[in-house]
N, C-alpha and C positions, 0 to 999 in steps of 0.2 A: 616903263621901267626896264633898265638893261640888266641882263643876267650874264655875269662873267664867270660864275663859279665853275661850271663844267670845263670851260676852256682853260681856266687857270689850273685846274687839277690835272688835266691832260698834259699841259705844258710843263708843269712841275715834275710829273713822272718822267717825261722825256728828258728833262734836264738832269735828273738824278741818274738815269740810265747812262747818259753820256759821260757824266762825271765819274761814275763807277768804272767805266771802261778806260778813261784817260788817266786816272790817278795811278794805277799800277804801272802803266807805261812810263809815267814821269819818274816814279821812284826807282825803276830798274834800268833806266836808259833805253826803254823800248823793248827790252828782251822779255820773252814769255817767262812767267813764274814757274818754278820747279816744285814738285811734290816734296813735303818734308820727309827726312829719313826716319826710319823706325826708331822708337825710344830705346835708349841704352842706359844702363845704370852704372855710374862710376863706382869702382871698387879699388881696394888695395889688397895686395897679396903678399905672402911670404913663401919661400921654398921649404918644403917639408924636409926636416932632418931628424932621423931617429937614432937613439943611442940608449944603452942601458942606463936607467935612472934609479938612483937609490930613493926609497920611499920610507915613510914611517906609518906605523899602525898604533893608534892610541886605544887603550882598553882599560876599564876599571876592574878592580878585583879586591880580594880580601887576603890579609896576611895570615899565614899559618906556618907550621913547621913540618918537616918531612918525617917526623916520628910520632905523629898523632896516632892514637889507638883507641878504638871503641871497645870497652871492656864489657863482658857479658858473663852470665852464668852458663856453665856447660850442661846444666840440667834445668828443667822447669820447676816452678813452685811459686809460693807466695813470698814476696819480699818482706823480710822481718826488720832489717835495719839498713839505712844508708848513712854511713858515718861521716861523710864529707859533703861540703857544699861547693858550688861553683866558685872558682878562684882560689880554693884552698891549695896549699903546697902539700905534697905527699912524699913519703920516703919509700925506698925499695922495701917490699915485704909488708908494708902497712896494710891492715885490714880495712877495706873500704865499704863492703856491703855483705849482707848475709841473707840466706833464705830461712824461712821457718823450718826447723829441723824435724818437726813432729812426723810428717808423712814420710820423710826420708829415713828417719830412724826406724819407723815401723817396717818399711821395706827391707831395711838392713837386717832387722831381727828375724823377719820371715825368711829371708835368704839364708841366714845363719842356721835356722832350724831345719830348713830343707836340706842344707848341706850335711848337717849332722845325721839326719835320717838316711840320706843316700849313702853316707859313709858306713853306717851300721848295716844297711842292706847289702852293700858290696862285701863287707867282711863275712856276713852270714852266708851269702851265696858262695864265697870262696871256700868256706869250711865245708859246706854241703857238697860242693863239687869235688873236694878232696876225698870225701867219704863216698863218692859215686852216688850220692843221693840226688844232687841237682845236675841238670844238663849243662853242657857248654854254652848253649844259647842263653840260659838263665843267668849264668855268670857274666856273659858279655852284656846283656841288658842292664845288669846291676852296675857294671863299670861305666856304661854310657850314661846312666842316670846320675852317677856320681860326677862325671865330667860336666854335665849340664848344670848341676847344682853348684859346682865350683865356679863356673863362669857367671852364673847369676849372683853369687856372693861377691865376686870381684866387681861386677857392675854396680852392685849396691854400695860397696865400700867406696868406689870411685865417685858415685853420686854424693855420698856423704862428705867426701873430701873436697869436692868442688861445689859445695853449697855456699861458698863464700868467694869473694873477689878480693885479691890482694894486688898491690901495685907492683908492676914489674921493675920499676926503677924510680928514681927521683923525678919529680915533675910537678905539674899543676893540673887541677881539675878544670876543664873548659866547659863542659856541659853535664847536667844531671837530667836523665830522661825519665826516671821512675821515682816513686815515693813508697814508703812502707805500706804494706797492705795490698799492693798490686800483684796480680797474677801474671807471671811472665813465662814465656816459653824458652827453651834452651836456645841460646844465641841472640836473644833480644838485647840490643844495646842498653846498658844501664848507665855507664859513665863514659865521657870522652876526655881523655887525658893526653898531655904531650910531655916531652922531655924538658928538663930544666935547663934549656939553652944548649942541649947536646947537639941537636940537629940544626942545620942551617935554616934560616927563614926563607919562606917561599911566598910568592904572590900567585894565588889561583884566580884565573879569569876565564871568561867565556868569549870565544871568537865567533864571528859570523862565518859563513861558508866561504865568502869572498876573501876575508882576511886570513882564514885558516889556510887557504891555498897559497898565500904569499909567505907566511911565516914558516921558518924552518928551525929545527933544533940547532942550537948554537948561536942563533942571532942575538946580538947584544941589545940591551934596553936600559933606559933610565927610569927609575921608579921614584915617585913622590908620595908622601903620606900627608893627609890633611892635618894630622896631629903634630907633625913636624914640618911646617911649610918651607923652612929654609934648608932642609936636608934633601940632597939628591943622592939616591943609592944606585949603584951600578948593579946590573943583573944580567943573566943569560937565560935564554929559553932552554929549560932542561927537558921538557917533554910536552907533547901535544897529543890529545886523544885521537883515535882513528874512528870514532863514532860520535854522533851527536847525542847530547843529553836529551832524553825523551820529554823532560819537563820544560826545559828552556829552549830547546832547539839549537843551542850553541855547542861549540866544540871546546872542551876544556884545555887550557894551556897552563903550564906551571913554569914560573920564572924563579930561579934561585938567586937570592941576594948575595952579592960578592963583597967580601971585606967587611970591616967594622961599620957600624951604623948606629942610629938611635936605638934606644931600648924599646923594642916593639912588643906588642901584645897580640895574641891570636884574635882574629876578628876585626882588627883595625882595617879601615878602608884605604886603599891605595890606587894609584893610577900609573900605568906603565906606558912609556913611549918606546915601542919596539922599532929598531932600525933594521929595515929590510934591504939588503944589498941589491944592486941593480941586476936583475935576472932577465927581464924582458926589455926589448927595444921599444921605447915609448917616445912620444913627441910632446914637447912642451909648447902649448899654444896660448895666446892671450885670451882672456875671458870674452873679449868682444867677438871672437870667432866661434865660440861655443853657443849653440842655440838649442832651445827646447830641452834643457837639462832635466832629467827625471831619474833620481837615484844615481845609478852607475852608468847611465846612457845619455846620449845627446846627439846633436846633428851639427854638421859643418857643411860649408859649400866649397867646392873646388872650381878653379878657373880652367875651363877646357875648351879651347878653340873659340873663344869669344862668347861662350855660354857658361852659365852656372850649373854645376852638377851637385846634387845633394848627396851627402855621404853620412850614414850612421856611424857613430864612434862609441867606444867604451871608455868611460871616465874612471881612471885608476886612483887619482889623488888630486885634491885641490890645494894649491899653494897660495902664497901671498899675492902674486901677480900673474899666475899662469895655472893651467890645468894640464895634467899628464894624461894623454889619451893614446889609444891604439886604434888603428883603422886606416889613416892616411899612409901612403907609401912614400918612401924617400924620393925626392925630385918633383913630386906633385906641387901644384900651386894652390896654396890654401888661402881662401878669401878671409881676411882679418878685419876688414871694414866694409860696411855696406850690406852685410849678410841679412839683417832684419828686413830689407826691402826686396829680397830675392825669392823667387820660386825656382823649382827645378826646371832648367831650360831657359831661364831669363837671359836676355842679351846683356852683356856687360862690357865695360870699357876699363881696362886696367890703367889707372892714373900713375901710380908710382909704387914700386916695391917697398915693402916694410921690412926693417931689420928683424931678424929672428930674435925672440926673447932669450935672454941668457938663462939657462937652467940654474936654479939655486938649490943648494943643499938644504934638506928639511931641517 
């Protein structure tokens, strides 16, 4: 029996080796093959241009007036009557609430008795001093005791007079904080009232620290109210707090409503769009260029000598087709396409420059 297997195998291997050496030569005209170039990533860029950009800040709030007042008793005691309810209209001088006068009347009577006694003692000391029976010191002590009794009587009369709350002017009751029978201290709010359309309407809102730094007194705003969806009210930023509210952590801002508008009520919900003039030079970039957005921060890539360089940016506002950022310098080449495939230092090939996005007014 003939065995051709080993020879055929060896011959086949030799033939494959020859073919593998000849085929490249045939494909390149006999020239030696060259090593492939390093991988480059095609990108598109735009030239960074910065300019002051107007922005908007949207914030919700509640309507109120600038003449709201929290009414309270000037002395402590037990509440006897609260004569109004929330929403009631009140007139100037109207009696709104009273304290139980029992304890206050008792203090007034005691003060009156003490004053009468001190007055008699002073008169007696004066007569004895005139007869050289009492010393000058005795007379002076009697006069001092009379002065103290007079002051205590004045304080008791004051407490009796202010054991009630009366309206300072025409208006409405917004809130009622206490009910009859409650013990209150002096200065504890009992009622919250506002003027009957005398003061301008305000929108009170809370700003984040970032928005607070942008907004200035005098900035204009458009205000809308859910109760009147078709009405747009013009407003102006009248004040902003210089400290954060410890409960909410926000900074209070008050917007004054300008001109006539719908018939508002205190406590209605509203939303303001504050127009912030361009104060900082910002760059409008397409969304494709912004990577790893997280709150007010993100990343972009710049084209620098054939390589991609990563740059952190601050995001100031998101618009319909672009984002306003700070970080890139004017003249730098911002990569606007191809960024998701890049790392810091990646080799790039700029295919074609991209037109800069046109900034749009908010």
